[in-house]
C-alpha positions, 0 to 999 in steps of 0.5 A: 242467357239466351241460346241464340247465336246473336247473343251479346254479353253486356257485362263489364266484369270480365276484363276487371277480374282477368288479372285476379290471379291469386283468386283464380289459383285459390278457387281452382285449388279447391275444385281441382280434385273434382276435375278430370277427363273430359271437361265441359266449361259452360259460359266460358267467356273469353277463356280466362279460366280455360287455360287453368283447366287445361293445365290440370294433369287430371284433365284430358280435354276441355270443351267450351260453350259460350253464347256470345260469338265475339267472346268465343272468338277471343277464347279461340285465339287464346286457346286454338286447341280447345273445342269451342262452340257457340251456344248453350247446353241446348245446342249440345248433341243429346248423347254428349257426356262429360266427366266434369261440367263447370259453371264459374260465375255463370249460373247466376246469369241464367234465369231458370237455374233449376232447369239449367242444372237438370240439362247439365245432369243429362250430360254428366258421365257416371262418376263425374262431377258438376261444379258451380262457383257463384257469388254468395249471399242475397244480402250482398246483391248490389247495383253491380250485380244487376248491371252485369246481368245477375239474377241472384246471389246464392247461399248453400241452401239455395244450391241444395234446393235446385239439386236435380233428382238425378244428382246428389250433392257431394259438398258445398262451402264458401270462400273468401271470408275476408273479401266478404267482410272488408270488400263486399260488405263495405261496398253494400253498406258504405260505398254503394258503388256501381262497379269496383275500380281496377285498384280495388280489384288489385287490392282485394286480389293481392291482400284480401285473397291471401288472407282468406286462404289462411282464415277460411279453413279456420272458419271451416269455410262456413262464410265468404263472398263466393259459394261452391257446390259440387254434385255427382250422379245418384248411385243406383238405388239411391 
């Protein structure tokens, strides 16, 4: 994900997943307890998640970073009150600090993910949280991942391995165990499609996601097709 203003995102999944309302409500509920105050949404795209963040009572304001100017224009039309900026962390004022920094399906698009988290840590206020939600398990990497610019899919150990020295991991867990087994695995092993169809997305969101909401806690969130990592600044002397 380059820092230049001429960047154009070539992925096709934003519109495909925009209507996955059950999925968004599910993962948002899992991270909402960590979201508060001044929120920075990195790679905000066309603002699909921005409105949900704004509606959280613990959130005071949202700043959106997006390197694709056209996507950012769409975001601004949908959320005119948001502080929306073209660029990446490299374009932020060095003194800018946020209580929450979120990467929702973004970190996998960044080649040097370790350096990216180090930069994010420099903008995280004391007691704040850095949250990453990304597709899970390298064995599920498909032509669709490659087509939309994914460098990798993550496991919990992979997220721990890129933890910056100034941060400590609060927790990591998986979501959507049913989707992993019935959707991702089937596509990887049987269908080998380059991209899911709108009908498949609707079936997953309306049927599989509600099932995962019931099954994931029973499995202690130890498996799923999405992984979540949460960090906070190291305590003094840690």
